[in-house]
MIMI-131325 format. One line per 8 residues: number of its first residue (from 0); their letters; for each residue x, z, y of C-alpha. Coordinates in Angstrom, 2 decimals. Layout:
BEGIN
NUM = a = X/Z/Y | ...
END
This chain:
BEGIN
0 = mdvkdfhy = 0.28/-0.22/0.10 | 1.44/-1.58/3.41 | 1.87/1.26/5.85 | 0.85/-1.27/8.39 | -2.98/-1.09/6.87 | -2.90/2.47/8.78 | -2.15/1.04/12.49 | -4.60/0.72/15.56
8 = elpqelia = -3.56/0.28/19.24 | -4.57/2.73/21.25 | -4.22/2.95/24.95 | -1.62/5.48/26.26 | -4.04/7.00/28.97 | -6.33/8.33/25.78 | -3.87/10.79/24.55 | -4.64/13.81/25.42
16 = qdpledrs = -2.35/16.06/27.43 | -3.92/19.26/28.83 | -6.76/21.25/26.84 | -10.27/21.20/28.09 | -11.33/24.49/29.82 | -13.98/25.37/27.60 | -12.92/24.87/24.04 | -15.88/23.57/22.46
24 = asrllmld = -16.85/21.25/25.28 | -14.86/18.63/23.36 | -16.51/15.89/22.28 | -17.55/15.40/18.38 | -17.50/12.20/16.91 | -19.48/12.32/13.24 | -18.95/9.55/10.42 | -20.70/8.98/7.09
32 = kntgeirh = -17.84/8.69/4.72 | -20.35/6.60/2.41 | -22.43/4.41/4.78 | -19.64/4.45/7.31 | -22.40/5.35/9.86 | -21.58/6.67/13.55 | -23.22/9.03/15.58 | -21.86/10.96/19.12
40 = svfreivg = -22.34/14.29/19.72 | -20.30/17.80/21.35 | -18.28/19.93/19.44 | -20.64/22.96/20.41 | -23.56/21.24/18.76 | -21.48/21.40/15.00 | -23.24/24.43/14.50 | -26.67/22.14/13.83
48 = elkrgdcl = -24.58/19.64/11.41 | -23.42/22.56/9.26 | -25.97/23.59/6.58 | -27.19/27.13/5.83 | -24.56/27.80/2.81 | -22.15/25.95/3.67 | -18.34/26.96/3.28 | -16.28/26.80/6.22
56 = vinntrvi = -12.20/26.99/5.30 | -10.21/27.85/8.34 | -6.82/27.83/8.52 | -5.31/31.22/10.09 | -1.72/30.14/10.60 | -0.38/31.35/14.11 | 2.33/29.33/15.53 | 5.14/30.51/16.87
64 = parlfgvr = 7.28/29.53/20.59 | 9.07/27.80/17.81 | 10.83/25.84/20.89 | 14.44/27.15/22.18 | 16.64/26.18/24.47 | 20.78/27.27/24.61 | 24.22/26.36/24.80 | 27.19/26.21/22.57
72 = egtgalie = 29.68/28.67/22.88 | 32.67/27.71/23.98 | 31.66/24.50/25.70 | 28.13/25.40/27.69 | 26.53/22.08/26.21 | 23.06/22.64/26.33 | 21.18/22.31/22.97 | 17.68/22.53/21.93
80 = vlllkrre = 16.94/24.11/18.88 | 12.96/24.17/16.62 | 12.63/26.75/14.26 | 10.86/25.25/10.80 | 11.14/27.42/8.28 | 12.04/31.13/7.73 | 14.29/30.99/4.61 | 15.58/35.01/5.11
88 = kdlwetlv = 15.00/37.69/7.62 | 17.25/35.91/10.13 | 18.16/32.38/8.42 | 16.29/29.82/9.47 | 15.81/25.96/8.79 | 15.66/24.16/12.33 | 16.08/20.85/13.95 | 19.06/20.86/16.45
96 = kpgkkars = 19.15/18.34/19.24 | 22.00/16.96/19.37 | 22.52/17.56/16.18 | 26.08/15.93/15.91 | 27.34/18.41/17.92 | 26.08/21.34/15.87 | 28.16/21.40/12.79 | 28.76/24.34/10.29
104 = gtelsfge = 30.60/27.48/12.18 | 28.81/25.83/15.60 | 28.13/29.23/17.96 | 25.27/29.32/19.65 | 23.30/31.40/22.48 | 19.97/31.67/23.80 | 19.09/33.80/26.79 | 22.30/34.62/28.40
112 = gllkgtvv = 23.56/36.08/25.00 | 19.87/38.20/24.16 | 19.83/35.81/21.20 | 22.79/34.19/19.45 | 22.77/32.24/15.93 | 25.58/30.36/14.20 | 25.05/27.31/11.99 | 25.40/28.03/8.69
120 = dvveegnr = 24.93/24.68/6.94 | 23.45/21.49/7.24 | 20.52/20.48/4.55 | 18.26/17.86/4.07 | 17.75/14.73/6.22 | 20.49/16.78/8.71 | 18.60/19.87/9.50 | 20.36/23.07/10.18
128 = lirfsyeg = 20.33/26.39/8.78 | 21.30/28.80/11.25 | 21.41/32.69/10.82 | 20.34/34.65/14.40 | 21.86/38.09/15.38 | 19.87/40.07/17.98 | 19.56/43.52/19.06 | 15.53/44.40/18.93
136 = ifeeildr = 12.67/42.36/17.14 | 13.21/39.09/16.57 | 9.70/37.96/17.33 | 9.45/40.10/20.63 | 12.71/38.20/21.71 | 11.45/34.50/20.65 | 8.20/35.28/22.12 | 10.03/36.02/25.42
144 = lgqmplpp = 12.69/32.92/24.93 | 10.79/30.51/22.82 | 8.48/27.67/23.95 | 5.48/26.50/22.64 | 6.33/23.25/20.21 | 4.21/21.11/21.73 | 4.38/17.24/19.67 | 6.82/14.74/21.54
152 = yithplqd = 3.24/12.66/23.13 | 2.52/15.66/25.17 | 4.41/15.56/28.48 | 2.56/17.70/30.52 | 3.65/21.53/30.63 | 1.34/24.52/28.93 | -0.33/26.40/31.47 | -1.36/28.85/28.47
160 = knryqtvy = 0.13/29.67/25.24 | -2.97/30.50/23.71 | -3.90/27.29/24.25 | -2.44/25.73/21.67 | -3.17/28.65/19.07 | -6.51/29.09/17.45 | -9.01/32.13/18.22 | -8.75/32.93/14.66
168 = akydgsaa = -4.86/32.56/14.42 | -3.58/35.66/12.32 | -0.23/35.45/10.93 | 3.36/33.83/12.49 | 4.82/30.80/10.62 | 3.89/27.19/12.43 | 6.15/24.83/14.14 | 2.43/23.14/15.20
176 = aptaglhf = -0.95/24.14/15.37 | -3.67/23.48/12.62 | -5.38/21.05/15.81 | -8.81/20.57/14.37 | -9.09/24.70/14.80 | -8.67/24.59/18.52 | -12.15/23.33/19.08 | -13.91/26.44/18.13
184 = teellgei = -14.46/30.05/19.94 | -15.27/33.15/19.12 | -19.10/32.38/20.61 | -19.60/29.51/18.48 | -17.95/30.70/15.36 | -20.57/34.02/15.77 | -23.37/31.13/15.94 | -21.54/29.34/12.67
192 = raegveia = -22.13/32.64/11.06 | -25.83/33.19/12.09 | -26.82/29.84/10.51 | -25.91/31.24/6.95 | -22.51/29.35/7.01 | -19.51/31.30/5.07 | -16.11/31.26/6.57 | -13.13/31.36/4.28
200 = ditlhvgl = -9.62/32.21/5.90 | -6.77/30.77/4.31 | -2.71/29.95/5.36 | -1.05/27.07/5.64 | 1.97/27.14/8.02 | 2.39/23.89/9.46 | 6.13/22.52/9.40 | 8.51/19.74/10.15
208 = gtfrpvke = 6.13/17.10/8.35 | 4.51/17.08/11.83 | 6.84/15.76/13.72 | 8.41/13.05/11.26 | 7.02/9.76/11.32 | 6.71/7.86/8.44 | 9.45/5.69/8.23 | 8.95/3.57/4.80
216 = emvedhhm = 7.16/0.59/4.72 | 4.93/1.33/1.73 | 3.13/4.73/1.64 | 3.69/5.44/-1.88 | 7.40/5.52/-1.51 | 7.05/8.52/1.42 | 8.20/12.04/0.71 | 6.49/14.79/2.29
224 = hseffcie = 7.75/17.82/3.08 | 7.31/21.22/1.69 | 5.00/23.72/3.41 | 4.04/27.45/2.72 | 0.19/28.08/2.12 | -1.49/31.34/1.20 | -5.13/31.69/-0.51 | -6.10/35.35/-1.04
232 = eeaaekin = -8.33/36.47/-3.32 | -11.57/37.19/-1.39 | -11.21/33.29/0.07 | -10.71/32.15/-3.28 | -14.16/34.23/-4.66 | -15.94/32.31/-1.00 | -14.66/28.92/-2.32 | -15.61/28.94/-6.03
240 = rakregrr = -19.03/30.90/-5.44 | -20.25/28.03/-3.29 | -18.58/25.18/-5.91 | -20.99/26.80/-8.10 | -23.71/26.67/-6.46 | -23.56/23.19/-5.98 | -22.81/24.36/-1.90 | -20.40/22.32/0.27
248 = vicvgtts = -16.79/23.05/1.20 | -15.92/21.68/4.59 | -12.60/22.19/5.88 | -11.18/22.66/9.31 | -8.30/20.43/9.32 | -5.92/18.51/7.03 | -3.93/21.85/6.79 | -6.83/23.59/5.34
256 = crtlesaa = -7.55/19.98/3.02 | -3.71/19.98/1.81 | -4.09/24.04/1.02 | -6.93/23.62/-1.05 | -6.75/20.72/-2.85 | -3.40/21.92/-3.78 | -4.74/24.78/-5.24 | -7.71/22.96/-7.08
264 = ddhgfvka = -8.13/22.99/-11.03 | -9.94/19.51/-12.04 | -12.82/20.84/-11.44 | -12.55/22.27/-7.74 | -11.96/25.63/-8.46 | -9.06/27.68/-6.77 | -7.01/30.15/-8.12 | -5.92/32.96/-5.37
272 = ssgwteif = -2.00/32.05/-5.28 | 0.52/31.39/-2.71 | 3.75/28.90/-2.60 | 5.12/25.49/-1.44 | 3.37/22.52/-1.28 | 4.13/18.68/-1.11 | 0.70/16.92/-1.31 | 0.65/13.65/-0.13
280 = iypgyrfk = -2.72/12.52/0.05 | -3.67/8.69/0.83 | -6.32/6.12/-0.18 | -6.81/6.40/-4.37 | -6.41/10.35/-4.10 | -9.98/11.68/-6.02 | -10.54/14.80/-3.90 | -11.20/17.87/-6.33
288 = cmdglitn = -12.43/20.50/-3.70 | -13.48/18.91/-0.65 | -16.60/18.01/0.12 | -16.54/17.52/4.30 | -13.58/17.45/7.04 | -13.65/18.31/10.71 | -10.44/16.69/12.29 | -8.85/15.24/14.79
296 = fhlpqstl = -7.80/12.06/16.10 | -4.39/11.20/14.58 | -1.45/8.86/15.05 | -1.27/5.31/14.08 | 0.13/4.74/10.45 | 0.38/8.90/10.46 | 0.02/10.88/6.81 | -2.70/12.24/8.53
304 = lmlvsafa = -4.41/9.38/9.26 | -4.27/8.21/5.58 | -5.42/11.68/4.10 | -8.75/11.14/6.55 | -8.97/7.30/5.16 | -8.32/9.12/1.39 | -11.74/10.75/1.91 | -13.89/8.39/3.60
312 = grehvlaa = -12.50/4.83/3.13 | -9.87/3.32/5.42 | -12.38/0.37/7.01 | -14.66/3.15/7.73 | -11.91/5.45/9.04 | -10.59/2.65/11.35 | -14.04/1.07/12.34 | -15.01/4.77/13.40
320 = yeeavrer = -11.21/4.86/15.51 | -12.41/1.70/16.93 | -15.18/2.71/18.29 | -13.71/5.92/19.50 | -11.00/4.35/21.15 | -14.24/2.06/23.09 | -15.81/5.17/24.02 | -12.53/6.74/25.38
328 = yrffsfgd = -12.70/9.48/23.51 | -9.48/11.60/23.54 | -6.92/11.54/21.08 | -4.58/13.80/19.32 | -3.78/17.39/19.55 | -5.60/18.67/22.73 | -8.15/15.88/22.26 | -11.82/15.44/20.63
336 = amlvv = -12.95/15.65/17.06 | -14.87/14.28/14.34 | -16.70/15.42/11.53 | -16.76/13.37/8.06 | -19.35/13.97/5.74
END
């Protein structure tokens, strides 16, 4: 399958640069995955699209301010470090710019020495393992020095760090937000619960794959980076009860989808578990657990667009994207949303 089969034309001005003042005021495109029928609404009206008994699965990961700017000790040369994956307490896998100057043994300093780091190894795809040293609590120092790791297509500075977090973010660990969840407010979640929709919390820490485009010509040749997930017993029971009773399981975001599909057996039941997943979902994949998906509009030729196409059909999804462009929807992380059922 050719990667170019997942291309579409997007005017630059439709890439959302700032979050809306009201999270739930985003537009909502609803796509029938079987017929391709499209309807338009506003996200806060999603309450009316959900049914009593639906199980809504949300990803409660919390984005860390993972982008650090510092200097190489000895030369004073500027360097940028993006924290990707915690290997041990103070040992992180990172993306370093410029990477060529960050050889093993390179000493780094951030915040005039408040945080220091040593490159200890070069690993897969040129990522650097850095061991940090500091006095105090790492998370507090990171909160003081770090910046939110916004995607490169967002050029406006983020005025409020919390706008790149979901309102239900709980566990630190992501290098990017599970952006489909950014549309929910506490009030909206309350309305959804009041309608008899059950909500199950799972965790997937979003990692490097978010920042890397598909470089291979053929979809099947692409390799996903591993990301850590966790499904607690309570969430597994809610999801499995819904499956047993024939109720819909609707994932908020591709990260929730990938977590469930990684943990599900052939009958769609999930086991309380934690671990690493490299699951890559593209057309031809048979979904085991997910019945519906709430998602944002994704980059052309991205693995996320391929996942949505696997669920709703490539032709239906690309037609919906063309409609969204015509209707001037806002795209990507701070953009509008789709409900696919």
